[in-house]
C-alpha positions as CSV (number, residue, x, y, z in Angstrom):
1,M,98.2,73.7,125.9
2,V,99.5,75.6,122.9
3,T,103.0,77.1,122.8
4,L,103.6,80.3,120.9
5,L,107.0,81.1,119.5
6,D,107.6,84.7,120.2
7,Y,111.0,85.9,119.1
8,G,110.4,89.5,120.0
9,A,109.3,91.2,116.7
10,G,106.0,92.4,115.4
11,N,102.3,91.8,116.2
12,I,101.8,88.3,117.7
13,R,99.2,89.6,120.2
14,S,96.5,88.9,117.7
15,V,97.5,85.2,117.4
16,R,97.6,85.0,121.2
17,N,94.1,86.6,121.4
18,A,92.7,84.3,118.8
19,I,94.0,81.2,120.6
20,K,92.4,82.4,123.9
21,K,89.2,83.3,122.0
22,L,89.0,79.7,120.8
23,G,89.2,78.5,124.4
24,F,92.8,77.4,124.6
25,S,95.6,78.3,127.0
26,V,98.8,79.8,125.6
27,N,102.3,78.9,126.8
28,E,105.4,81.0,125.9
29,I,108.8,79.7,124.8
30,K,111.3,80.2,127.6
31,T,114.2,78.1,126.3
32,P,115.1,76.7,122.9
33,E,114.3,73.2,124.2
34,D,110.7,74.3,124.8
35,I,110.2,74.4,121.0
36,F,110.9,70.7,120.6
37,S,109.0,69.6,123.8
38,A,105.8,71.7,123.1
39,E,102.6,69.7,122.6
40,K,101.6,72.1,119.8
41,L,103.6,74.9,118.4
42,I,102.5,78.0,116.5
43,F,105.2,80.2,114.8
44,P,103.8,83.5,113.7
45,G,106.4,85.0,111.4
46,V,106.4,88.8,111.5
47,G,109.0,91.1,109.9
48,S,111.5,90.8,107.2
49,F,113.0,87.4,106.3
50,G,116.5,88.5,107.4
51,L,115.3,89.8,110.7
52,V,113.3,86.6,111.5
53,M,116.2,84.3,110.7
54,Q,118.6,86.5,112.6
55,R,116.4,86.4,115.7
56,L,115.9,82.6,115.4
57,R,119.6,81.9,115.2
58,E,120.5,84.4,118.0
59,K,118.1,82.7,120.3
60,G,119.0,79.2,119.4
61,Y,115.5,78.5,118.0
62,A,116.4,77.6,114.4
63,E,117.9,74.2,115.2
64,Q,115.0,73.3,117.4
65,I,112.4,74.2,114.8
66,I,114.2,71.9,112.3
67,R,114.4,69.1,114.8
68,R,110.7,69.4,115.7
69,I,109.6,69.3,112.1
70,Q,111.8,66.4,111.2
71,A,110.4,64.6,114.2
72,D,106.9,65.2,112.7
73,K,105.6,67.0,115.8
74,P,102.6,69.4,115.3
75,F,103.8,72.7,113.9
76,L,101.8,75.7,112.4
77,G,103.7,78.6,110.8
78,I,102.1,81.8,109.7
79,C,103.2,84.3,107.0
80,V,107.0,84.8,107.0
81,A,107.2,81.5,109.0
82,L,106.2,79.7,105.8
83,Q,109.0,81.5,103.9
84,T,111.6,80.6,106.5
85,L,111.1,76.9,105.8
86,Y,112.7,77.5,102.4
87,E,116.5,77.8,101.6
88,G,116.5,81.5,101.3
89,S,114.7,84.7,100.1
90,E,115.3,87.5,97.6
91,E,114.3,89.8,100.5
92,S,117.5,89.1,102.3
93,P,120.2,87.9,99.9
94,G,122.8,85.7,101.5
95,V,120.7,84.9,104.5
96,A,120.0,81.1,104.8
97,G,116.5,79.9,105.7
98,L,115.8,76.7,107.6
99,G,116.2,74.8,104.4
100,L,113.5,72.2,104.9
101,I,111.8,73.0,101.6
102,P,114.0,73.3,98.4
103,G,113.9,76.7,96.6
104,Q,114.1,80.4,97.1
105,I,111.4,82.9,98.1
106,K,111.0,85.5,95.3
107,R,109.6,89.0,95.0
108,F,106.3,89.6,93.2
109,P,107.1,91.1,89.8
110,E,105.9,94.7,89.4
111,G,103.6,95.9,86.7
112,K,100.7,93.3,86.7
113,T,99.7,93.9,90.3
114,A,100.3,96.2,93.2
115,V,103.2,95.1,95.4
116,P,102.9,94.2,98.3
117,Q,99.8,92.1,98.0
118,I,97.6,93.5,100.7
119,G,94.1,92.2,101.1
120,W,91.6,89.4,100.9
121,N,92.2,86.5,98.4
122,G,91.2,82.9,98.2
123,I,93.1,79.6,98.2
124,T,92.8,76.5,96.1
125,S,93.5,73.3,98.0
126,Q,95.9,70.8,96.3
127,K,95.6,68.0,98.9
128,F,93.8,67.0,102.1
129,S,94.4,68.7,105.4
130,P,92.2,68.6,108.5
131,L,93.0,72.3,109.0
132,L,91.2,73.2,105.7
133,E,88.4,70.7,106.2
134,E,85.7,73.5,106.7
135,Y,87.1,75.9,104.1
136,K,84.4,76.8,101.6
137,G,86.3,79.3,99.3
138,E,86.1,82.3,101.7
139,K,88.7,85.0,101.2
140,L,91.6,85.1,103.6
141,Y,93.9,88.0,104.5
142,F,97.3,88.2,102.8
143,V,100.0,90.9,103.3
144,H,103.3,90.2,101.6
145,S,105.7,91.2,98.9
146,Y,107.5,87.9,98.5
147,Y,106.1,84.5,97.6
148,A,107.0,80.8,97.3
149,S,106.8,79.6,93.7
150,L,105.5,76.2,92.5
151,T,108.4,73.9,91.6
152,E,108.7,70.2,91.0
153,K,111.3,69.9,93.8
154,S,108.8,71.2,96.4
155,A,105.6,69.9,94.9
156,D,105.1,67.3,97.7
157,W,104.9,70.2,100.2
158,T,102.2,72.2,98.4
159,L,98.9,72.3,100.3
160,A,97.2,75.2,98.6
161,T,97.9,77.9,95.9
162,T,96.7,81.4,95.3
163,D,96.7,83.7,92.2
164,Y,98.1,87.2,92.3
165,G,99.5,88.1,88.9
166,L,100.9,84.5,89.0
167,E,100.1,81.3,90.9
168,F,102.1,80.9,94.1
169,V,102.2,78.5,97.1
170,S,99.9,79.9,99.8
171,A,100.0,76.9,102.2
172,V,102.5,74.0,102.7
173,K,102.1,70.7,104.5
174,R,104.1,67.6,105.2
175,G,103.1,65.3,107.9
176,N,102.2,67.4,110.9
177,C,104.0,70.5,109.7
178,T,101.7,73.1,108.2
179,A,102.3,76.7,107.3
180,F,100.1,79.4,105.8
181,Q,101.2,82.5,103.8
182,F,98.0,84.2,104.8
183,H,97.1,85.3,108.4
184,P,94.3,83.0,109.8
185,E,94.2,85.2,112.9
186,K,93.3,88.2,110.7
187,S,90.9,86.4,108.4
188,G,87.7,86.6,110.4
189,E,85.6,83.5,111.0
190,A,87.1,81.5,108.2
191,G,90.6,81.9,109.6
192,L,89.5,81.2,113.1
193,K,88.0,77.9,112.0
194,M,91.4,76.9,110.6
195,L,93.1,77.8,113.9
196,A,90.4,75.9,115.8
197,N,91.0,72.8,113.6
198,Y,94.7,72.9,114.4
199,L,94.1,73.4,118.1
200,A,91.5,70.8,118.5
201,S,93.1,68.0,116.4
202,S,95.3,65.5,118.2
203,F,98.7,64.3,117.0
204,A,97.3,60.7,116.7
205,E,94.3,61.9,114.6
206,T,96.6,63.8,112.3
207,V,98.8,60.8,111.7
208,E,95.8,58.6,111.1
209,I,94.4,61.0,108.5
210,R,97.8,61.2,106.8
211,G,98.0,57.4,106.7
212,K,94.6,57.2,105.2
213,N,95.4,59.8,102.7
214,N,98.3,57.8,101.5
215,L,96.1,54.8,100.7
216,E,93.3,56.7,98.9
217,N,93.3,59.3,96.2
218,K,94.5,62.6,97.5
219,F,91.9,65.3,98.2
220,V,91.7,68.1,95.6
221,A,89.3,70.9,96.0
222,T,86.5,71.2,93.5
223,E,87.4,73.2,90.4
224,Q,87.4,76.8,91.6
225,G,89.3,78.5,88.7
226,K,91.8,81.2,89.6
227,T,91.5,83.0,92.9
228,S,91.3,86.8,92.9
229,I,91.9,89.6,95.4
230,G,88.9,91.7,96.5
231,K,88.6,95.4,97.0
232,R,88.8,96.4,100.6
233,I,86.2,98.4,102.5
234,I,87.9,100.1,105.5
235,A,86.4,101.8,108.5
236,C,88.4,104.6,109.9
237,L,88.2,106.0,113.5
238,D,89.6,109.4,114.3
239,V,90.4,109.2,118.0
240,R,91.1,112.1,120.4
241,T,90.4,113.2,123.9
242,N,87.4,115.4,124.8
243,S,87.2,118.1,127.4
244,S,86.7,115.4,130.1
245,G,89.8,113.6,129.1
246,D,88.0,110.6,127.7
247,L,89.1,109.0,124.4
248,V,86.3,109.3,121.8
249,V,85.9,108.7,118.1
250,T,85.1,112.0,116.4
251,K,84.6,113.4,113.0
252,G,84.0,116.9,111.6
253,D,83.8,119.0,108.5
254,Q,87.0,120.0,106.8
255,Y,89.1,118.6,109.7
256,D,87.2,120.6,112.4
257,V,86.0,118.1,115.0
258,K,84.3,120.5,117.4
259,D,80.7,121.4,117.8
260,G,79.8,124.3,120.1
261,G,83.2,124.2,121.6
262,E,83.1,120.5,122.5
263,V,84.7,117.6,120.6
264,R,82.0,115.6,118.7
265,N,81.6,112.3,120.4
266,L,80.6,109.5,118.0
267,G,81.4,106.6,120.3
268,K,84.1,104.8,122.1
269,P,87.0,103.5,119.9
270,V,87.1,99.9,121.2
271,A,83.3,99.4,121.0
272,L,83.0,101.0,117.5
273,A,85.9,98.9,116.1
274,R,84.2,95.7,117.3
275,R,80.9,96.8,115.7
276,Y,82.6,97.4,112.4
277,Y,84.4,94.0,112.6
278,E,81.0,92.3,113.2
279,E,79.4,94.3,110.3
280,G,82.1,93.1,107.9
281,A,84.8,95.8,107.7
282,D,87.9,94.4,106.0
283,E,90.2,96.5,108.1
284,I,90.0,99.0,111.0
285,T,92.2,102.1,111.0
286,F,92.8,104.2,114.1
287,L,94.1,107.8,113.5
288,N,95.2,109.4,116.7
289,I,94.6,113.1,116.3
290,T,95.7,114.0,119.9
291,G,99.4,114.3,120.7
292,F,99.4,112.3,124.0
293,R,103.0,113.4,124.6
294,D,102.3,114.1,128.3
295,F,102.3,110.3,128.9
296,P,105.2,107.9,129.4
297,M,105.5,105.6,126.4
298,Q,104.1,102.6,128.3
299,D,101.0,104.6,129.2
300,Q,100.1,105.9,125.7
301,P,96.3,105.7,125.5
302,M,96.3,104.3,122.0
303,L,98.3,101.3,123.1
304,E,95.5,100.2,125.4
305,V,92.9,100.8,122.6
306,L,94.9,98.4,120.4
307,R,95.3,95.8,123.2
308,K,91.5,95.8,124.0
309,T,90.5,95.9,120.3
310,S,92.6,93.0,119.3
311,E,90.9,90.8,121.9
312,N,87.7,90.6,119.8
313,V,88.6,92.0,116.3
314,F,90.2,89.5,113.9
315,V,90.9,91.7,110.9
316,P,93.9,93.9,110.3
317,L,94.4,97.0,112.6
318,T,96.3,100.1,111.4
319,I,97.4,102.9,113.8
320,G,98.4,106.4,112.7
321,G,99.3,109.6,114.4
322,G,102.5,110.4,116.3
323,I,104.6,107.7,114.8
324,K,107.9,109.6,115.1
325,E,110.8,109.9,117.5
326,F,110.0,111.7,120.8
327,T,111.0,112.1,124.4
328,D,108.3,111.2,126.8
329,S,107.3,112.9,130.0
330,E,109.8,110.9,132.0
331,G,112.6,112.1,129.8
332,K,113.2,108.8,128.0
333,H,113.9,109.1,124.3
334,Y,112.3,106.8,121.7
335,S,113.1,106.4,118.0
336,S,110.3,106.1,115.5
337,L,111.2,102.4,115.4
338,D,110.8,102.1,119.2
339,V,107.4,103.7,119.0
340,A,106.3,101.5,116.1
341,H,107.5,98.4,118.0
342,E,105.3,99.3,121.0
343,Y,102.3,99.7,118.7
344,F,103.0,96.4,116.9
345,R,103.4,94.5,120.2
346,S,100.1,96.0,121.3
347,G,98.1,94.7,118.4
348,A,98.7,96.9,115.3
349,D,99.4,95.2,112.0
350,K,100.4,98.4,110.1
351,I,101.7,101.8,111.0
352,S,100.5,104.9,109.3
353,I,102.9,107.9,109.0
354,G,101.6,111.3,108.1
355,S,103.4,114.7,108.6
356,D,106.7,113.0,109.4
357,A,106.6,111.5,105.8
358,V,106.3,115.0,104.3
359,Y,109.3,116.3,106.3
360,T,111.3,113.2,105.3
361,V,110.5,113.7,101.6
362,E,111.5,117.4,101.8
363,K,114.9,116.3,103.1
364,Y,115.2,113.6,100.5
365,L,114.5,116.1,97.7
366,E,117.1,118.5,99.1
367,N,119.9,115.8,99.3
368,G,118.8,113.4,96.6
369,E,119.6,110.3,98.6
370,K,118.4,108.1,101.4
371,N,120.0,108.4,104.8
372,G,118.4,105.3,106.4
373,C,117.2,107.3,109.4
374,S,113.7,108.2,108.5
375,S,110.7,106.5,110.2
376,I,109.7,104.9,106.9
377,E,113.1,103.4,106.3
378,Q,113.6,102.2,109.8
379,I,110.2,100.5,110.2
380,S,110.3,99.0,106.6
381,R,113.7,97.6,107.1
382,V,112.7,95.7,110.2
383,Y,109.1,94.8,109.6
384,G,108.8,94.9,105.8
385,A,107.2,97.4,103.4
386,Q,103.8,95.9,104.0
387,A,103.8,97.3,107.6
388,V,104.3,100.9,106.5
389,V,101.4,103.1,105.3
390,V,101.9,106.7,104.3
391,S,98.9,108.9,105.0
392,V,98.7,111.8,102.6
393,D,96.6,115.0,103.1
394,P,96.7,116.9,99.8
395,R,94.6,119.9,98.7
396,R,94.0,121.4,95.2
397,I,96.0,124.5,94.1
398,Y,94.4,125.8,90.9
399,V,96.5,127.5,88.2
400,S,95.4,129.0,84.8
401,F,98.3,127.4,82.9
402,P,100.6,124.4,83.7
403,D,103.8,126.5,83.5
404,E,102.7,128.6,86.4
405,T,104.2,126.0,88.8
406,G,107.0,123.5,88.8
407,H,104.7,120.9,90.3
408,T,102.9,118.0,88.6
409,V,99.7,119.5,87.1
410,I,96.6,117.8,85.8
411,K,93.9,119.2,83.6
412,T,90.8,118.9,85.7
413,D,87.1,118.4,85.0
414,I,86.4,120.4,88.2
415,P,87.2,124.1,87.4
416,G,88.6,126.4,90.0
417,P,86.9,129.4,91.6
418,K,88.1,131.6,88.7
419,G,87.4,129.0,86.0
420,E,90.9,127.5,86.1
421,K,91.2,124.3,84.2
422,Y,94.5,123.1,85.8
423,C,95.5,122.2,89.3
424,W,98.2,120.5,91.4
425,Y,97.9,118.8,94.7
426,Q,99.8,120.4,97.6
427,C,100.8,118.2,100.5
428,T,100.0,119.4,104.0
429,V,101.1,118.7,107.6
430,K,99.6,119.1,111.0
431,G,96.2,117.7,110.1
432,G,95.9,119.8,107.0
433,R,96.5,123.1,108.7
434,E,99.8,123.9,107.0
435,G,100.7,123.6,103.3
436,R,104.2,122.7,102.1
437,D,106.0,123.3,98.8
438,I,105.7,119.6,97.8
439,D,103.2,117.9,95.5
440,V,101.5,114.6,95.9
441,V,103.4,112.9,93.2
442,Q,106.7,113.9,94.7
443,L,105.6,112.6,98.1
444,V,104.2,109.2,97.1
445,T,107.0,108.3,94.7
446,V,109.7,109.1,97.2
447,C,107.9,107.3,100.0
448,E,107.7,104.2,97.8
449,K,111.5,104.4,97.2
450,L,112.1,104.8,100.9
451,G,110.1,101.6,101.7
452,A,106.5,102.5,102.2
453,G,104.1,99.6,101.2
454,E,100.8,101.4,100.9
455,I,99.3,104.9,100.5
456,L,96.3,106.2,102.5
457,L,95.2,109.0,100.2
458,N,93.0,111.6,101.9
459,C,91.8,114.8,100.2
460,I,91.2,118.0,102.2
461,D,88.9,119.4,99.6
462,R,86.5,116.4,99.9
463,D,86.8,115.6,103.6
464,G,83.4,115.7,105.3
465,T,81.6,116.8,102.2
466,N,79.9,113.5,101.4
467,S,80.3,114.5,97.7
468,G,82.4,111.4,96.7
469,F,86.1,110.6,96.4
470,D,88.4,112.8,94.3
471,L,88.8,110.4,91.4
472,E,91.3,112.6,89.6
473,L,93.6,112.6,92.6
474,I,93.3,108.9,93.1
475,Q,94.1,108.0,89.6
476,L,97.0,110.4,89.4
477,V,98.6,108.7,92.4
478,K,97.9,105.2,91.1
479,E,99.6,106.0,87.8
480,N,102.8,107.0,89.7
481,V,103.2,104.2,92.3
482,S,103.2,100.4,92.2
483,I,102.1,100.0,95.8
484,P,98.5,99.7,96.9
485,V,96.4,102.9,97.3
486,I,93.5,103.4,99.7
487,A,91.0,106.0,98.6
488,S,89.8,108.3,101.4
489,S,87.7,111.4,102.0
490,G,84.3,112.3,100.6
491,A,82.3,109.1,100.7
492,G,78.6,109.9,101.3
493,K,76.8,106.9,99.9
494,A,77.4,103.3,98.8
495,D,77.5,104.4,95.1
496,H,80.6,106.5,95.8
497,F,82.5,103.2,96.6
498,V,81.2,101.7,93.3
499,E,82.3,104.8,91.5
500,V,85.8,104.9,92.9
501,F,86.4,101.2,92.0
502,Q,84.9,101.5,88.5
503,K,86.7,104.8,87.6
504,T,90.0,104.3,89.2
505,S,92.3,101.4,90.1
506,A,92.2,102.1,93.8
507,D,92.8,99.0,95.9
508,A,90.6,99.9,98.8
509,A,88.3,102.6,100.0
510,L,87.9,104.1,103.4
511,A,85.2,106.0,105.2
512,A,84.5,107.3,108.7
513,G,81.6,109.7,109.5
514,I,79.0,107.9,107.4
515,F,79.7,104.7,109.2
516,H,79.8,106.3,112.6
517,R,76.5,108.1,112.1
518,K,74.9,104.9,110.6
519,E,74.1,106.9,107.4
520,V,75.5,104.0,105.3
521,A,76.1,100.5,106.5
522,I,79.2,98.5,105.6
523,A,77.0,95.7,104.4
524,E,75.2,98.1,102.1
525,V,78.4,99.3,100.6
526,K,79.6,95.7,100.0
527,S,76.3,94.7,98.5
528,Q,76.3,97.6,96.0
529,V,79.9,97.0,95.1
530,K,79.3,93.3,94.5
531,I,76.2,94.0,92.4
532,A,78.3,96.2,90.2
533,G,80.5,93.2,89.5
534,I,83.4,94.2,91.7
535,E,85.1,91.6,93.8
536,V,84.8,92.0,97.6
537,R,85.1,89.7,100.6
């Protein structure tokens, strides 16, 4: 029996599903004392450091976690759970951690790398652990802005390290207490093996191995050199209802998803997501392009899609579309944070915000200050920047001369219809159907200030064309933000992925139709990218 510490925040459904997938039963914490008495405990930390510590103390869990670890009972922490073992974090100044490991959690410095670190990176083992016994250098999924640094005071805790602009602690271990900065439940087969090792090992076996380890030279992995983060290949599923009321994955040309009056049906969302996971997709993104506002919140169709998908898909899931405050058909009002919470609890790892982000930025530009009420600010404050993706739908507006507009203009290698050599990128709302007087640089820079952790950069001009990504747009955005950017719209062949990684500094690339129609396989994309000398999982 495995006990899961659920303190009421974020996506722990994936951990629960991974445990069940591996053939083990899951027990839930009902009282603080259950933490100490549990045979095996898993603590999946989700959200900001301050929120996690607040919840742990409010529920009386913090003291019991400390007591359990000091008693050397089996404990596995994931992501922020590792950070809570330290004395404090720069993410939440003044908030005390559990204090079991000396030192403060720090924020990654900006400039060298995109922050947050979002993606697949490796680890270098520093000592023996039965949990890492089968680890062969595979990449594992990280998503965080803050890290534990290597210090002499905490050296005896360090199990593994990872490189991302600097070397940081990616796993800790002392006795039967282990914690990972990465997400094993989101790291595919490699991560599931680590979870299986924890679930299958007995307390006695772990003590015996630790005792043996004290007598012999400690295990250190073979020389691997520095680890590196890979470029991500993401499969996107546009989901909506058809005329029969069924949820289908669809795709069209220039945002038109109908063919002969009927919605194009390219498959069922849950089945397609599982296929892409098995074919090697690094992430799955669901974009809900139907309102679904005729349903009570608990019956929102995309919640069920996430629940069922997360049962068999162990890579990150992003959900977008309709993440804003609304009143459901039963008259109950939900804030954007309430909506996001329901999606996180159903299996989402990240929330994508589209039109609502444009309206938020327009208000910010009018007032020049944050109000703390936007969906970006609310979700980021509770769950961390890494949980918030802003989906941008820009289109080119050509001008003959830069001074014809007050917006950020580029000189383009793709002339306009009248031979114009300059253009700016206008942001749109309502699925690209309505343009707004705001450019892409204004949008992404303000969204970063408000707390967004990633940009999903579409391009209306390229969507459905199979002509390749808009490289000028992608590089323009990358030059103006320090958060990761996902290139989207226009991929028609594997070489387009190679091109976007070689000619821009995009962190990931996304495609939909070519994967749905099996015109290009994910494995083919990864093979071509790897042959070009670009790091992938």
